[in-house]
N, C-alpha and C positions, 0 to 999 in steps of 0.2 A: 618742251623737247619731245614729249610723247607724240603730240600732234604732228610735228615735223617728220618724225620717223614714219608715222602712219601715212602721211601725205606722200612721202617719198616712196614708200612701199607700193601704194596704189598706182602711182605714176609708173613705176618700174614694171609692175605687172602688165599694164596696158602695152608698154613697149615690148616686153618679152613675148607677148602673144604673136607678134609679127616677126620674130626672129626665126632662124632656121629650124631649131629643134622645139618640140612641143613643150608646153608647160606641164610639168609633172611634179607633184608634191614630194619633197624630200623630208623624211623624218630624221632628225638629228638626235642621237642618243647620248645624253650627258649625265653620267653618275657624278655625284658630288658629295665629298666628305671633308669638312673643315677646310673649305676652299674660299673663305671670305677674302683672302688677299689676291686671288687670281681670277675668280669667276667673272667679274665684270669685264676684264680684258678678253676673256674667252668668248663671252657673249658678244662683245663689240666686234670681234673678228668674224662672227657669223653675220651680224647685221651689216657688215661692210661687204658682204658677198655681192658680186655682180649679178648673180642669179638669186631672185628674191622669193621664189615660191617654196618656202620651207616652213617647217615647224620645229622648234627646239624643245625637246622634252627633257627637262632637268629633274632628276630624281635624287633628292637629298637623303642620305643614308644616316639620319639622326646625327647631324653635325652638332657640335657644341660651341661654335664660334660665330653664330649668327648667319651662316651661309643660307639657310632656308629663307629667312626674312629678306636678305639681300636679293635672293633670286626672285622672291615674290615682288619686291619693289621693281625689279627690272621687267618683270612680266606685265606690270601695270603700265609700262611705257610702250610695250610692243605686244600686240595680241598674238603674235606668232610664237611667243615663249610660253610654254606650259610647265607648271611647277607641281611636283608631287613630293611627298615625304613618306618614307617607309615607317612603319610603326615601331620596328626594332632595327638595330644595326645588323645588316645581313651581308655586307660586302658588295664589291663592285659588280660581280656577276649577277646577283639578285637585282640590284638597282638597274643594270642594263636590261635584264630580261623584263622587268616591270615596264620600262620605257618602250621596249619592242612591242609588248602587249598593247600599250596605249597608242602606238603609232598608227597614223591614218595614211601615210604616204606610200607611194609605190616603191620608192627607194629608201633604204635604211643606211644611214651613215653614222659614224661614231666620232665623238670628240670629248675627251676628258676635260675636267674643269680647270686644269692648269695648262692646257695646250691651246694652240691657236691655228687658225687657217689663214692662208693668204687669200686676197680678194677674189681671185678667179678659180678657186678650188672647185666649187660645185659646177660652175659653167664649163670648165675644162673637162671634168670627168663625165658629166652628162652628155656633152657633145661627142666625146669619144665613144661612150656606150651606145649612143644612137647610131652614129656613123659606122660603127664596126659590129653592131649587133652583139654586144657583150653584156653579160649579166653580173659580172663581179670584177671590180677594178681596185687598184691602189695606186700610189704615186710615191715620188721621192719626198723626203722631208729633211729639215735641218734639226740637229740636236742643239739645244740652247740652254744656258744657265737661266736662273730666275730673272736676271737683269736683261735677258735677251741676247747675250753674247753667244755667237756661234761657236760650238765646240767641234762639231763633226757634221758630216752629211751622209745620208743613206739614200741609195738609189736602188729600187728593186729590179729584178730581171724583167725583161719584156713579157715573159710568159712563165707561169708556175703551175704545175700540175699537183695533184694530191701527193705523189711520191717525191716531187721536188720539195714540197713543203715539209714533208717528214724529215728531210735532210737539214733544212734550215727554215726558220720562219721569216719569210721575206715580205710579209704584209704588215705594215705599220697600222695599228688600230685607228689612229687619228686620220688616216688617209683612205681607209677601206669603205666601200659602198657596194651594196648588192641590190638586185632587182627582185622584189617579192612576187612579181608576176611569173618569174621563172622558178624561184626556190620556195616560195611561200615565206612565212615568218619563221626564221630559224633561231633558236635560243642558244645561249652559251651554257656550257657545263658549269655546275655550281661548285667550282673549286676556287681557292683563294687567289691563285695566280695562273696565268696562261689560259684563262678562260676564253680570251679572244682567239688564241691559237686553236683551241678546240673547235670554235665556231668556223674558222676558215677551213679546217680539215673536214668538218661536216659538209660544208658547201661543196668542196671539191670532190668529196667522195661521191656526190651525186652526179659527177661528170663535168667535163669542161676544164677551163683554166682560169686563173686570175691574171688579168692583163695589168702590167705595171707601166703606168704612164711615166715617161722619162723626163720628169719635170718636178722641181721642188714646189709643193703646194701647201706645206704646213710647217709648223714649228713644234717640236717635241721638247718639253721642259723636263729636265732631270732633277729639279729641285736641289736639295743639299747633298744628294748622293753622287755616285760616280758611275760611269758605264760599267766598270769592272765589278762594282758592288751589285749593280742591277743584274748583270749576267750571272753572278754567283747565286743570287737568290732565285733566279729563274730556272737554273739548271735542275734543281730538285723537282720542280713542277713539270719541267720538260719530260723527265723520266716518268713521272706520274701519268702524264697524258699518253705516252707510248703504251704503258702497261695497263692502266685502269680505264682510260677513256677510249683509246683506239684498240685495246685488247691485242696488242701485237705480241707474238712469241718472244721469248727471252733473247734469243740470238739476233733476231731482227731488231729488237729494241736496242741492243748493244751496238749494232752496226749504225743505226740512225743516230744514237746518242753521241757516238764518236764523231760522226760527220757534223752533227750539230755543234759540238765543242770546237772543232776546227774552223767551221764557217763563222762561228761567233767571234773568233779572234780577228777575222778579216772583214767583218760586217760593215763597220763604220770607217769612213775615211775623212781626213782633215782637209 
């Protein structure tokens, strides 16, 4: 099976060279912790991409369920998969930052170990970025249960500035991609939650907008939790980002937190 994947990869690379947009390596950042039940399907969704010039950097955060060995086994079948393991459990932000440090690609994309991409995710985003001279994009995604049943759909605005993002986080981590030739390698703040939100704000603080592609290109799994539970847990860290990461004054933080809460109620649609 490994040879079939490799042969298919080499063939697709030759074909891609003659397509409209250039071949540019995409580094996919995947933190993993106790993800043995989901990571194979996550990897398969990357291998199924119509755009083949990627590396998937899986960073195991000291899992206890065999995730690391499973990821190593998958890497033996596909040379584009790179696997690392942190020496101690440090959380998703540290795992993602380690992967970003290892990344060799011009573009940095993100995919957690229980989420999946649709086959044209990379092709669609790279084509959009080149055709529109854009350095930071996201897209729509479906919210699904562990069995893949669709619960809701999220579609981002077509454009989002730094101040738009303070009002509500409209960038789904599993759909985000940025160009390191424009931004350099930008790391996530080392906080337990909302670290991806902190990164998006850092990118937009440098100028420009995030362009939201109006198409569902990924599936976000909520596991055994619920949207309301996830929102409640995220709210405390949203406030932390305002006050401790962005260093916003109290009144401005209160204003943005209220708009965040209101927008959060309207974010997903069935």
